[in-house]
N, C-alpha and C positions, 0 to 999 in steps of 0.2 A: 385724864385723857385715855389712859390704858383701859379703864372700865368701859368707856364709851366705845372704844375700838372693839373690845370683846363683844359687846352687845351688837355692834354693827356686823361683825363677822357671823354671829349666831343668827341674826336676822337674814343676812344675805344667804347663808347656807340653807335656811328654812324656806325663804320666800323668793330668793333671787334678788337681783339688783335692778332697779329701774330709776332713772333720773327723773325728777319732777321739777319742771320749770313753772314758776308762778309769775304770771305777768303782773307788773306793778304800774299803776297809774301814777305818773309823776305830776300830781297836782300841787299847787302852792300850799305852804303850811297853813295859811289862813283860810283856805277854801272851806274847811269845816265850819269855822265861825261865820264866814260870809254866808254860807248856805243856811245856817241856823237863823241869823238875823233876817235874811230874806224871807224865810218861812214864817217868822214872827210877823212880818209886815203883810204877807200875802195869804197866810193861813194854809199854805201848801204843806204837803208832807215832806219832812227833811230827808236827806239822803240816808242819814243814820238815825232812824227813829228809835223809840224806847224798846219796841219789840225786837228789832234787829240786834240792838245792843245786848238785850237780855239773852237772846239765843247765842250770840257770840261769846258772852262771858261765861255762860253755863258750859259751853263746849271747852273753853280754855281752862276753866276751873276743874272740870272733870278730868282733863288730860293731866293736869298737875297732880291732882289727888290720886289718880290711878298710878302715876309714876311713883309717888311717895309711898303708896301702900304696896306696890308691886303686884297689883291685880287689876282685872278688868272691872270697870264700873259701867252701870247702865242708867239711863234716865227714864223715869216713870212719868209719862206725860199726864196721866190722870191725877197723880198726886203732886206733880211738879217737884219731884224729889230725886236725888241721886241715890241709887240703890246698888247692892252687891249682886243681886240675882236679876236676871232678865225678867221684865214684867210680862204678864200674859198678853198675847196679841189681842188687839181689838179694843 
């Protein structure tokens, strides 16, 4: 906990402190499965489709790996790879 506090103090001294509130939709636990089965019946696009899941998981995995390595990581959309140097724009 002390290490987390030290990082928080360093962050606040560099960037300032701002509270972030993330609104949460209180849907029932089975809403995801219900949506999936309904989409199977109707051929509609599910709320959480494969592309959205891919983008979310890449973001989560990059954050974890960046923390573990102690460095900033970037995503190269052309190669669809996580890289250590920012890819060229365009």
